[in-house]
N, CA, C and O atoms as a GROMACS GRO file, in nm:
protein
  332
    1MET      N    1  19.374  12.359   1.655
    1MET     CA    2  19.336  12.260   1.756
    1MET      C    3  19.404  12.125   1.729
    1MET      O    4  19.450  12.060   1.823
    2GLU      N    5  19.412  12.083   1.602
    2GLU     CA    6  19.474  11.955   1.569
    2GLU      C    7  19.622  11.954   1.604
    2GLU      O    8  19.673  11.854   1.654
    3SER      N    9  19.693  12.066   1.577
    3SER     CA   10  19.835  12.069   1.609
    3SER      C   11  19.855  12.067   1.760
    3SER      O   12  19.951  12.009   1.810
    4ASN      N   13  19.764  12.133   1.833
    4ASN     CA   14  19.769  12.130   1.979
    4ASN      C   15  19.748  11.988   2.030
    4ASN      O   16  19.817  11.942   2.120
    5ARG      N   17  19.651  11.918   1.972
    5ARG     CA   18  19.623  11.779   2.009
    5ARG      C   19  19.742  11.690   1.977
    5ARG      O   20  19.779  11.603   2.057
    6ALA      N   21  19.802  11.710   1.863
    6ALA     CA   22  19.918  11.629   1.823
    6ALA      C   23  20.035  11.652   1.920
    6ALA      O   24  20.102  11.556   1.959
    7ALA      N   25  20.059  11.776   1.957
    7ALA     CA   26  20.167  11.807   2.050
    7ALA      C   27  20.138  11.747   2.187
    7ALA      O   28  20.228  11.693   2.252
    8LEU      N   29  20.015  11.756   2.231
    8LEU     CA   30  19.974  11.700   2.359
    8LEU      C   31  19.988  11.547   2.358
    8LEU      O   32  20.034  11.487   2.455
    9THR      N   33  19.948  11.486   2.248
    9THR     CA   34  19.961  11.341   2.234
    9THR      C   35  20.107  11.299   2.245
    9THR      O   36  20.138  11.201   2.312
   10GLU      N   37  20.196  11.373   2.180
   10GLU     CA   38  20.339  11.342   2.187
   10GLU      C   39  20.391  11.354   2.330
   10GLU      O   40  20.472  11.273   2.373
   11LYS      N   41  20.345  11.454   2.402
   11LYS     CA   42  20.387  11.472   2.543
   11LYS      C   43  20.341  11.354   2.628
   11LYS      O   44  20.417  11.303   2.710
   12VAL      N   45  20.218  11.311   2.608
   12VAL     CA   46  20.164  11.199   2.686
   12VAL      C   47  20.239  11.070   2.651
   12VAL      O   48  20.272  10.992   2.739
   13ILE      N   49  20.266  11.050   2.524
   13ILE     CA   50  20.341  10.931   2.482
   13ILE      C   51  20.481  10.933   2.542
   13ILE      O   52  20.528  10.831   2.593
   14GLN      N   53  20.547  11.048   2.537
   14GLN     CA   54  20.681  11.060   2.593
   14GLN      C   55  20.680  11.029   2.743
   14GLN      O   56  20.767  10.958   2.793
   15LEU      N   57  20.582  11.081   2.814
   15LEU     CA   58  20.569  11.056   2.957
   15LEU      C   59  20.547  10.908   2.984
   15LEU      O   60  20.607  10.850   3.075
   16PHE      N   61  20.461  10.846   2.906
   16PHE     CA   62  20.432  10.703   2.919
   16PHE      C   63  20.559  10.620   2.901
   16PHE      O   64  20.589  10.532   2.981
   17VAL      N   65  20.632  10.650   2.795
   17VAL     CA   66  20.755  10.576   2.764
   17VAL      C   67  20.859  10.596   2.875
   17VAL      O   68  20.926  10.500   2.914
   18GLU      N   69  20.873  10.718   2.924
   18GLU     CA   70  20.971  10.746   3.031
   18GLU      C   71  20.936  10.672   3.160
   18GLU      O   72  21.025  10.618   3.226
   19ILE      N   73  20.810  10.670   3.195
   19ILE     CA   74  20.770  10.608   3.322
   19ILE      C   75  20.777  10.456   3.315
   19ILE      O   76  20.827  10.392   3.407
   20VAL      N   77  20.728  10.399   3.206
   20VAL     CA   78  20.728  10.254   3.196
   20VAL      C   79  20.871  10.203   3.177
   20VAL      O   80  20.912  10.104   3.238
   21GLY      N   81  20.947  10.271   3.091
   21GLY     CA   82  21.088  10.243   3.080
   21GLY      C   83  21.133  10.131   2.989
   21GLY      O   84  21.252  10.125   2.958
   22PHE      N   85  21.047  10.044   2.944
   22PHE     CA   86  21.092   9.934   2.860
   22PHE      C   87  21.024   9.931   2.722
   22PHE      O   88  21.035   9.833   2.649
   23ILE      N   89  20.955  10.038   2.689
   23ILE     CA   90  20.881  10.044   2.563
   23ILE      C   91  20.948  10.143   2.469
   23ILE      O   92  20.984  10.253   2.509
   24ASP      N   93  20.963  10.102   2.344
   24ASP     CA   94  21.017  10.189   2.240
   24ASP      C   95  20.909  10.290   2.201
   24ASP      O   96  20.795  10.250   2.177
   25PRO      N   97  20.943  10.419   2.194
   25PRO     CA   98  20.842  10.520   2.158
   25PRO      C   99  20.774  10.492   2.025
   25PRO      O  100  20.659  10.533   2.004
   26ASP      N  101  20.842  10.425   1.934
   26ASP     CA  102  20.783  10.393   1.804
   26ASP      C  103  20.669  10.292   1.814
   26ASP      O  104  20.592  10.277   1.720
   27GLN      N  105  20.659  10.224   1.927
   27GLN     CA  106  20.553  10.125   1.948
   27GLN      C  107  20.426  10.188   2.002
   27GLN      O  108  20.324  10.120   2.013
   28VAL      N  109  20.430  10.317   2.036
   28VAL     CA  110  20.318  10.382   2.103
   28VAL      C  111  20.252  10.483   2.010
   28VAL      O  112  20.320  10.569   1.952
   29THR      N  113  20.120  10.473   1.998
   29THR     CA  114  20.043  10.567   1.918
   29THR      C  115  19.925  10.614   2.003
   29THR      O  116  19.908  10.573   2.118
   30GLU      N  117  19.845  10.700   1.944
   30GLU     CA  118  19.727  10.749   2.014
   30GLU      C  119  19.630  10.635   2.045
   30GLU      O  120  19.555  10.642   2.142
   31GLN      N  121  19.630  10.531   1.964
   31GLN     CA  122  19.539  10.418   1.983
   31GLN      C  123  19.594  10.313   2.079
   31GLN      O  124  19.526  10.215   2.109
   32THR      N  125  19.716  10.333   2.127
   32THR     CA  126  19.776  10.236   2.217
   32THR      C  127  19.690  10.216   2.342
   32THR      O  128  19.654  10.312   2.410
   33ASP      N  129  19.658  10.092   2.368
   33ASP     CA  130  19.587  10.053   2.488
   33ASP      C  131  19.693  10.001   2.584
   33ASP      O  132  19.742   9.889   2.569
   34PHE      N  133  19.730  10.082   2.683
   34PHE     CA  134  19.845  10.048   2.766
   34PHE      C  135  19.823   9.924   2.851
   34PHE      O  136  19.920   9.859   2.891
   35ILE      N  137  19.699   9.890   2.879
   35ILE     CA  138  19.672   9.770   2.958
   35ILE      C  139  19.679   9.645   2.869
   35ILE      O  140  19.745   9.548   2.904
   36HIS      N  141  19.611   9.647   2.755
   36HIS     CA  142  19.606   9.529   2.670
   36HIS      C  143  19.728   9.514   2.579
   36HIS      O  144  19.776   9.403   2.558
   37ASP      N  145  19.779   9.624   2.526
   37ASP     CA  146  19.893   9.615   2.434
   37ASP      C  147  20.024   9.584   2.507
   37ASP      O  148  20.107   9.511   2.454
   38PHE      N  149  20.041   9.639   2.627
   38PHE     CA  150  20.168   9.622   2.698
   38PHE      C  151  20.152   9.561   2.837
   38PHE      O  152  20.251   9.543   2.908
   39GLU      N  153  20.030   9.528   2.875
   39GLU     CA  154  20.002   9.468   3.006
   39GLU      C  155  20.059   9.554   3.120
   39GLU      O  156  20.117   9.502   3.215
   40ILE      N  157  20.039   9.686   3.107
   40ILE     CA  158  20.084   9.779   3.210
   40ILE      C  159  19.976   9.786   3.318
   40ILE      O  160  19.864   9.830   3.291
   41ILE      N  161  20.009   9.744   3.436
   41ILE     CA  162  19.914   9.748   3.548
   41ILE      C  163  19.989   9.786   3.675
   41ILE      O  164  20.111   9.802   3.674
   42ASP      N  165  19.917   9.798   3.781
   42ASP     CA  166  19.970   9.820   3.915
   42ASP      C  167  20.059   9.943   3.926
   42ASP      O  168  20.015  10.053   3.891
   43ASP      N  169  20.182   9.927   3.973
   43ASP     CA  170  20.268  10.040   4.006
   43ASP      C  171  20.300  10.129   3.887
   43ASP      O  172  20.293  10.252   3.898
   44ASP      N  173  20.334  10.070   3.773
   44ASP     CA  174  20.366  10.151   3.655
   44ASP      C  175  20.247  10.235   3.612
   44ASP      O  176  20.261  10.353   3.579
   45LEU      N  177  20.130  10.174   3.613
   45LEU     CA  178  20.009  10.245   3.572
   45LEU      C  179  19.976  10.356   3.673
   45LEU      O  180  19.940  10.467   3.633
   46ALA      N  181  19.986  10.326   3.801
   46ALA     CA  182  19.958  10.426   3.904
   46ALA      C  183  20.055  10.543   3.893
   46ALA      O  184  20.015  10.658   3.906
   47CYS      N  185  20.180  10.514   3.869
   47CYS     CA  186  20.281  10.619   3.854
   47CYS      C  187  20.252  10.705   3.732
   47CYS      O  188  20.263  10.827   3.737
   48PHE      N  189  20.215  10.642   3.622
   48PHE     CA  190  20.182  10.713   3.499
   48PHE      C  191  20.062  10.805   3.522
   48PHE      O  192  20.066  10.922   3.483
   49VAL      N  193  19.958  10.754   3.584
   49VAL     CA  194  19.838  10.834   3.611
   49VAL      C  195  19.872  10.953   3.701
   49VAL      O  196  19.829  11.065   3.675
   50MET      N  197  19.950  10.929   3.805
   50MET     CA  198  19.988  11.038   3.895
   50MET      C  199  20.069  11.144   3.822
   50MET      O  200  20.050  11.264   3.846
   51GLN      N  201  20.158  11.104   3.736
   51GLN     CA  202  20.238  11.200   3.661
   51GLN      C  203  20.153  11.280   3.563
   51GLN      O  204  20.174  11.400   3.546
   52VAL      N  205  20.058  11.214   3.498
   52VAL     CA  206  19.967  11.285   3.407
   52VAL      C  207  19.888  11.388   3.487
   52VAL      O  208  19.877  11.503   3.445
   53GLU      N  209  19.834  11.347   3.600
   53GLU     CA  210  19.758  11.438   3.686
   53GLU      C  211  19.842  11.560   3.725
   53GLU      O  212  19.795  11.673   3.718
   54TRP      N  213  19.965  11.535   3.766
   54TRP     CA  214  20.053  11.642   3.813
   54TRP      C  215  20.099  11.732   3.699
   54TRP      O  216  20.089  11.854   3.708
   55GLN      N  217  20.149  11.673   3.592
   55GLN     CA  218  20.206  11.751   3.482
   55GLN      C  219  20.102  11.836   3.409
   55GLN      O  220  20.133  11.945   3.362
   56PHE      N  221  19.980  11.786   3.400
   56PHE     CA  222  19.876  11.858   3.327
   56PHE      C  223  19.776  11.924   3.421
   56PHE      O  224  19.672  11.975   3.378
   57GLU      N  225  19.808  11.924   3.550
   57GLU     CA  226  19.728  11.990   3.653
   57GLU      C  227  19.580  11.952   3.645
   57GLU      O  228  19.491  12.037   3.641
   58LEU      N  229  19.557  11.822   3.644
   58LEU     CA  230  19.420  11.771   3.636
   58LEU      C  231  19.363  11.752   3.776
   58LEU      O  232  19.436  11.731   3.872
   59GLY      N  233  19.234  11.760   3.784
   59GLY     CA  234  19.163  11.733   3.908
   59GLY      C  235  19.066  11.620   3.886
   59GLY      O  236  18.948  11.631   3.920
   60SER      N  237  19.114  11.513   3.830
   60SER     CA  238  19.028  11.401   3.792
   60SER      C  239  18.999  11.311   3.910
   60SER      O  240  19.078  11.300   4.004
   61SER      N  241  18.886  11.246   3.903
   61SER     CA  242  18.848  11.149   4.006
   61SER      C  243  18.883  11.009   3.958
   61SER      O  244  18.916  10.988   3.841
   62GLN      N  245  18.875  10.914   4.049
   62GLN     CA  246  18.898  10.775   4.011
   62GLN      C  247  18.796  10.732   3.906
   62GLN      O  248  18.828  10.652   3.818
   63LYS      N  249  18.676  10.784   3.916
   63LYS     CA  250  18.571  10.751   3.819
   63LYS      C  251  18.613  10.794   3.678
   63LYS      O  252  18.587  10.722   3.581
   64ASP      N  253  18.678  10.910   3.667
   64ASP     CA  254  18.727  10.957   3.537
   64ASP      C  255  18.826  10.857   3.478
   64ASP      O  256  18.825  10.833   3.357
   65TRP      N  257  18.910  10.800   3.562
   65TRP     CA  258  19.016  10.711   3.516
   65TRP      C  259  18.971  10.567   3.496
   65TRP      O  260  19.039  10.491   3.428
   66ASP      N  261  18.860  10.528   3.554
   66ASP     CA  262  18.817  10.389   3.549
   66ASP      C  263  18.799  10.334   3.409
   66ASP      O  264  18.824  10.216   3.386
   67SER      N  265  18.756  10.416   3.316
   67SER     CA  266  18.731  10.366   3.180
   67SER      C  267  18.841  10.404   3.081
   67SER      O  268  18.828  10.377   2.962
   68ILE      N  269  18.947  10.465   3.129
   68ILE     CA  270  19.056  10.508   3.040
   68ILE      C  271  19.158  10.398   3.024
   68ILE      O  272  19.215  10.348   3.122
   69THR      N  273  19.181  10.359   2.898
   69THR     CA  274  19.281  10.256   2.869
   69THR      C  275  19.372  10.292   2.753
   69THR      O  276  19.467  10.219   2.724
   70THR      N  277  19.346  10.406   2.687
   70THR     CA  278  19.428  10.441   2.571
   70THR      C  279  19.489  10.581   2.588
   70THR      O  280  19.442  10.663   2.667
   71ILE      N  281  19.593  10.603   2.512
   71ILE     CA  282  19.657  10.735   2.509
   71ILE      C  283  19.555  10.839   2.462
   71ILE      O  284  19.549  10.949   2.518
   72ARG      N  285  19.477  10.805   2.361
   72ARG     CA  286  19.376  10.898   2.309
   72ARG      C  287  19.278  10.942   2.418
   72ARG      O  288  19.244  11.060   2.427
   73GLN      N  289  19.233  10.849   2.501
   73GLN     CA  290  19.139  10.882   2.608
   73GLN      C  291  19.202  10.975   2.711
   73GLN      O  292  19.135  11.062   2.766
   74ILE      N  293  19.331  10.957   2.736
   74ILE     CA  294  19.400  11.048   2.828
   74ILE      C  295  19.407  11.187   2.768
   74ILE      O  296  19.382  11.286   2.837
   75VAL      N  297  19.441  11.196   2.640
   75VAL     CA  298  19.447  11.325   2.573
   75VAL      C  299  19.309  11.392   2.576
   75VAL      O  300  19.299  11.511   2.602
   76ASP      N  301  19.205  11.316   2.550
   76ASP     CA  302  19.068  11.369   2.556
   76ASP      C  303  19.037  11.425   2.696
   76ASP      O  304  18.977  11.532   2.708
   77LEU      N  305  19.076  11.352   2.800
   77LEU     CA  306  19.053  11.397   2.937
   77LEU      C  307  19.127  11.528   2.964
   77LEU      O  308  19.071  11.620   3.024
   78ILE      N  309  19.251  11.537   2.922
   78ILE     CA  310  19.330  11.658   2.942
   78ILE      C  311  19.265  11.775   2.869
   78ILE      O  312  19.251  11.884   2.926
   79LEU      N  313  19.224  11.755   2.745
   79LEU     CA  314  19.162  11.862   2.668
   79LEU      C  315  19.029  11.906   2.730
   79LEU      O  316  18.999  12.025   2.734
   80ARG      N  317  18.950  11.811   2.778
   80ARG     CA  318  18.822  11.844   2.844
   80ARG      C  319  18.845  11.928   2.968
   80ARG      O  320  18.773  12.025   2.992
   81GLN      N  321  18.943  11.893   3.046
   81GLN     CA  322  18.964  11.965   3.171
   81GLN      C  323  19.040  12.095   3.155
   81GLN      O  324  19.046  12.176   3.248
   82SER      N  325  19.097  12.117   3.039
   82SER     CA  326  19.173  12.242   3.018
   82SER      C  327  19.090  12.351   2.954
   82SER      O  328  19.141  12.459   2.927
   83ARG      N  329  18.964  12.324   2.928
   83ARG     CA  330  18.877  12.424   2.865
   83ARG      C  331  18.832  12.525   2.964
   83ARG      O  332  18.758  12.617   2.928
   0.00000   0.00000   0.00000
């Protein structure tokens, strides 16, 4: 399970870095708070959320996303919905 989580975390980080485009992957960890650490809001954040939803085939509601601010929380959401 831990190796699966680690691989999933790397995928989410890679997706985040690709979408935002100006962040070095070495700056992003599971604890990264994309809103507070990098001030990612609006279009970049919406695009990232949509890509996470699509790539991991999630059926999340806005309520699910309202309290998510870290990479770890996204990974937790993906793991919860993939059970």
